[in-house]
C-alpha positions as CSV (number, residue, x, y, z in Angstrom):
1,M,211.9,-169.2,23.7
2,V,212.3,-170.7,27.2
3,H,214.8,-169.0,29.5
4,L,215.9,-170.5,32.8
5,I,216.4,-168.4,36.0
6,D,218.4,-169.6,39.0
7,A,216.5,-168.2,42.0
8,L,219.6,-168.7,44.2
9,H,217.6,-169.8,47.1
10,L,219.5,-169.0,50.4
11,G,222.3,-167.8,48.1
12,K,222.9,-171.3,46.7
13,P,222.8,-172.2,43.0
14,D,221.0,-175.1,41.4
15,V,218.2,-175.4,44.0
16,I,215.2,-173.6,42.5
17,C,214.7,-173.0,38.8
18,I,212.1,-170.6,37.4
19,A,211.2,-170.9,33.7
20,L,210.5,-167.7,31.8
21,V,208.7,-168.2,28.5
22,E,208.3,-165.5,25.8
23,C,204.6,-165.4,24.7
24,G,204.6,-162.4,22.5
25,P,205.7,-158.8,22.3
26,N,205.6,-157.5,25.9
27,E,204.0,-160.7,27.1
28,L,206.0,-163.1,29.3
29,L,205.1,-166.1,31.4
30,L,206.7,-167.7,34.5
31,V,206.4,-171.3,35.5
32,D,206.4,-171.1,39.4
33,S,207.8,-168.1,41.2
34,G,209.9,-169.6,44.0
35,P,209.4,-168.4,47.5
36,E,208.8,-164.8,48.4
37,S,212.4,-164.6,49.7
38,V,213.8,-164.9,46.1
39,F,211.3,-162.4,44.5
40,D,213.9,-159.6,44.1
41,T,216.5,-162.0,42.7
42,V,214.0,-163.3,40.0
43,V,212.9,-159.8,39.1
44,E,216.5,-158.8,38.6
45,A,217.2,-161.9,36.5
46,V,214.3,-161.0,34.3
47,R,215.8,-157.6,33.7
48,K,219.2,-159.1,33.0
49,L,217.7,-161.3,30.3
50,G,216.6,-158.0,28.6
51,F,212.9,-158.1,29.6
52,Q,210.7,-155.9,31.8
53,P,209.2,-157.6,34.9
54,A,206.0,-155.7,34.3
55,H,205.5,-157.7,31.1
56,V,205.2,-161.0,33.1
57,R,201.5,-161.3,32.5
58,H,201.0,-165.0,33.5
59,L,202.4,-167.4,36.1
60,L,201.7,-171.1,35.8
61,A,201.8,-172.6,39.3
62,S,202.8,-176.3,39.5
63,H,201.5,-176.4,43.0
64,I,201.2,-174.2,46.1
65,H,204.1,-175.4,48.2
66,L,206.1,-172.4,49.4
67,D,209.3,-173.2,47.5
68,H,207.3,-173.1,44.3
69,T,204.7,-170.4,44.6
70,G,205.3,-168.6,47.9
71,G,206.3,-165.5,46.0
72,A,203.4,-165.6,43.5
73,W,201.5,-163.0,45.5
74,R,204.3,-160.5,45.0
75,W,204.0,-160.8,41.2
76,A,200.3,-160.3,41.5
77,K,200.7,-157.3,43.8
78,E,203.6,-155.6,41.9
79,F,202.7,-156.3,38.3
80,G,199.1,-157.6,38.2
81,T,200.3,-161.0,37.1
82,K,197.6,-163.7,36.7
83,I,198.2,-166.9,38.6
84,Y,197.0,-170.2,37.0
85,V,196.7,-173.0,39.5
86,N,195.0,-176.3,40.2
87,P,191.5,-175.7,41.7
88,R,192.5,-177.5,44.9
89,G,195.2,-175.0,45.5
90,A,193.4,-171.8,44.3
91,P,191.6,-171.0,47.6
92,H,194.9,-171.2,49.5
93,L,196.4,-168.5,47.3
94,V,193.5,-166.2,47.9
95,D,193.6,-166.9,51.7
96,S,197.0,-168.4,52.6
97,S,196.3,-168.6,56.4
98,R,195.8,-172.4,56.5
99,L,198.8,-173.0,54.2
100,I,201.0,-170.7,56.3
101,G,199.8,-172.2,59.5
102,S,200.6,-175.7,58.3
103,A,204.1,-174.7,57.1
104,T,204.8,-172.9,60.4
105,R,204.1,-176.1,62.3
106,I,206.8,-177.7,60.2
107,Y,209.4,-174.9,59.9
108,G,208.7,-172.8,63.0
109,D,210.9,-169.7,63.4
110,K,212.7,-170.6,60.2
111,M,209.7,-169.5,58.0
112,D,210.9,-166.0,57.2
113,F,214.5,-167.2,56.6
114,L,213.4,-170.0,54.3
115,W,210.4,-168.6,52.5
116,G,210.1,-164.9,53.2
117,A,206.8,-163.0,53.7
118,A,203.3,-164.3,53.2
119,G,200.6,-162.6,51.3
120,A,197.2,-163.0,49.6
121,I,196.4,-162.8,45.9
122,P,193.2,-161.0,44.8
123,E,190.6,-163.6,43.7
124,D,190.3,-162.1,40.3
125,L,194.0,-162.8,39.6
126,V,193.8,-166.5,40.6
127,I,192.7,-168.6,37.7
128,P,191.8,-172.2,38.5
129,V,192.7,-174.6,35.7
130,E,191.5,-178.1,35.3
131,D,193.1,-181.2,33.8
132,R,193.2,-181.0,29.9
133,A,192.4,-177.3,29.8
134,E,193.9,-175.5,26.9
135,L,195.5,-172.1,27.7
136,R,196.1,-169.7,24.9
137,L,198.5,-167.2,26.3
138,G,199.9,-164.8,23.6
139,F,201.1,-167.0,20.8
140,R,201.7,-170.0,23.1
141,Q,199.3,-172.8,23.8
142,F,199.7,-174.8,27.0
143,R,197.7,-177.9,28.0
144,V,197.1,-178.4,31.7
145,L,198.0,-181.9,33.1
146,Y,196.6,-182.8,36.5
147,T,199.5,-184.7,38.0
148,P,198.9,-185.7,41.7
149,G,201.1,-187.9,43.7
150,H,203.5,-185.4,45.2
151,A,200.6,-183.1,46.0
152,Q,196.8,-183.2,45.4
153,H,197.0,-179.7,43.9
154,H,199.8,-180.4,41.4
155,N,199.6,-179.5,37.7
156,A,202.1,-179.9,35.0
157,Y,202.0,-178.0,31.7
158,W,202.6,-179.3,28.2
159,L,204.0,-176.8,25.7
160,E,203.6,-178.8,22.5
161,S,205.4,-176.2,20.3
162,E,208.6,-177.0,22.3
163,R,207.6,-180.6,23.0
164,T,208.4,-180.0,26.7
165,V,206.5,-180.5,30.0
166,F,206.9,-178.1,32.9
167,A,206.7,-180.7,35.5
168,G,207.2,-179.0,38.9
169,D,208.0,-181.7,41.4
170,V,206.2,-184.7,40.0
171,A,209.2,-185.5,37.8
172,G,211.5,-185.4,40.8
173,V,214.6,-183.6,41.8
174,L,217.7,-183.8,39.6
175,I,220.8,-181.7,40.5
176,R,223.5,-181.0,37.9
177,G,222.7,-184.1,35.8
178,G,222.7,-186.4,38.8
179,P,220.2,-189.1,39.7
180,A,216.4,-188.3,39.7
181,I,215.0,-188.7,43.2
182,P,211.5,-188.2,44.6
183,P,210.5,-185.4,47.0
184,F,208.0,-186.9,49.6
185,P,206.8,-184.1,51.8
186,P,203.5,-184.5,53.8
187,P,200.6,-184.5,53.6
188,D,199.6,-185.6,50.1
189,I,202.0,-188.4,49.0
190,H,200.2,-191.1,47.1
191,L,202.5,-193.5,45.1
192,E,199.8,-195.0,42.9
193,S,198.6,-191.6,41.7
194,W,202.2,-190.5,41.2
195,K,202.9,-193.5,38.9
196,D,199.7,-192.6,36.9
197,S,201.0,-189.0,36.6
198,L,204.4,-190.2,35.3
199,D,202.5,-192.4,32.7
200,K,200.6,-189.3,31.6
201,I,203.8,-187.4,30.9
202,R,205.4,-190.3,29.2
203,D,202.4,-190.7,26.9
204,L,203.2,-187.3,25.4
205,K,206.7,-188.4,24.4
206,P,208.3,-185.1,25.3
207,A,211.7,-184.2,24.0
208,S,212.5,-182.6,27.3
209,I,211.0,-181.8,30.7
210,H,211.6,-178.8,33.0
211,I,211.7,-179.3,36.7
212,T,211.8,-176.8,39.5
213,H,214.7,-178.6,41.2
214,F,216.6,-178.2,38.8
215,G,216.1,-177.0,35.2
216,R,215.8,-178.7,31.8
217,V,216.2,-182.4,31.4
218,D,216.9,-183.7,27.9
219,D,216.5,-187.4,28.6
220,P,213.0,-187.6,30.0
221,V,212.3,-191.3,29.5
222,R,215.4,-192.4,31.5
223,T,214.7,-189.7,34.1
224,L,211.0,-190.7,34.6
225,D,211.8,-194.4,34.6
226,E,214.6,-193.9,37.2
227,L,212.3,-191.8,39.3
228,E,209.5,-194.3,39.3
229,K,211.8,-197.0,40.4
230,R,212.9,-194.9,43.3
231,L,209.4,-194.0,44.3
232,F,208.7,-197.6,45.2
233,S,212.2,-198.7,46.4
234,W,212.4,-195.8,48.8
235,A,208.8,-196.4,50.0
236,D,209.6,-200.1,50.6
237,W,212.7,-199.1,52.6
238,M,210.5,-196.9,54.7
239,K,207.9,-199.6,55.2
240,Q,210.6,-201.9,56.6
241,R,211.7,-199.3,59.2
242,L,208.1,-198.8,60.2
243,L,207.6,-202.6,60.6
244,E,210.7,-202.6,62.9
245,G,208.7,-200.3,65.1
246,K,211.0,-197.3,64.7
247,S,209.7,-193.7,65.2
248,E,210.1,-191.1,62.6
249,T,212.8,-189.4,64.7
250,E,214.8,-192.6,64.7
251,I,214.3,-193.1,61.0
252,V,215.5,-189.7,59.8
253,P,219.2,-190.2,60.3
254,E,219.0,-193.7,58.8
255,F,217.2,-192.3,55.8
256,E,219.7,-189.5,55.4
257,S,222.5,-192.1,55.3
258,F,220.6,-194.4,53.0
259,T,219.8,-191.7,50.4
260,E,223.3,-190.2,50.6
261,Q,224.9,-193.6,49.9
262,E,222.5,-194.3,47.0
263,L,223.3,-190.9,45.5
264,L,227.1,-191.5,45.9
265,A,226.8,-195.0,44.4
266,D,225.1,-193.5,41.4
267,G,228.0,-191.1,40.8
268,T,226.8,-188.0,42.6
269,P,229.8,-185.8,43.6
270,S,229.9,-185.4,47.4
271,K,229.7,-181.6,46.9
272,D,226.2,-182.0,45.5
273,L,224.8,-183.8,48.5
274,L,224.0,-180.6,50.3
275,T,222.2,-179.2,47.3
276,Y,220.1,-182.4,47.0
277,E,219.3,-182.1,50.7
278,Q,218.3,-178.4,50.4
279,A,216.0,-179.2,47.5
280,D,214.6,-182.4,48.9
281,P,215.0,-182.6,52.7
282,A,215.2,-186.2,54.1
283,S,213.2,-185.3,57.2
284,M,210.3,-184.2,55.0
285,S,210.4,-187.4,53.0
286,V,210.3,-189.5,56.2
287,A,207.2,-187.7,57.4
288,G,205.5,-187.9,54.0
289,L,206.2,-191.6,53.5
290,A,205.2,-192.5,57.0
291,R,201.9,-190.8,56.6
292,Y,201.4,-192.5,53.2
293,W,201.8,-196.0,54.7
294,R,199.6,-195.2,57.8
295,K,196.9,-193.6,55.8
296,Y,196.6,-195.8,52.7
297,H,198.1,-199.1,53.7
298,P,197.9,-199.4,57.5
299,E,197.6,-203.2,57.3
300,Q,201.1,-203.4,55.8
301,V,202.7,-201.5,58.7
302,S,200.7,-202.8,61.5
303,C,203.7,-203.1,63.7
304,F,204.3,-199.4,63.6
305,A,204.6,-198.0,67.1
306,G,205.8,-194.4,66.5
């Protein structure tokens, strides 16, 4: 059985969802951990579901961004949990100095408030898992799906017995049944790879998908199609701003307004806009998309002057 835990990031519901999967007697598995700042909340939620946190033997990391696996080291330290992660991300869980340094340049003195404490995971508890690897964990069998586009170190996980994919961020952000939107943080955004990753998930014909922001989605075809459309429409919007010679600082408020209006037009209640922003900050998407155009298609934004 799959249980969903609301990590209540910054005390807010429906931002970060942790999946808890029963794998056998006294054997549990988490998909992502959330940041270290929600560790105690998730531990208590496991107890409230009637389980022992010490029985969390495995943690499948979708990728190493701090909102997804910033707390993985606490599970390893407190309970000896094994962390399964894409090989590109594995070294940064063993030695998080570069990851933390990069995040600090973005978030500055908000690091502790947003994500909590940083820590390292013993190398013997970090298990690199490649595309198509089959993981037999208790009575469950997961298939690893390498799904870049949002991040080069992104894996999704196919649980055929439930016909569901634990898709991390590659299947987007979807709050309380609202529209599916793409998170575009730097530095790894690559639209072409992202489309291939969505095709890989669609080919499995899942009955559902589970996303970290937020929860179970029972209409995966519509969701993935909607997300793919926005990948390219939002990227094209960004390209036009760059061609106008605008800086990222100038673009951020325009992008905030553009995305808010699109969400509202698609029926999103205004009260959910702040939740979407917390899960998928507009400023991060501006930085990520600007980098994508400059790195991969500089000839298309040659007027960029920022």
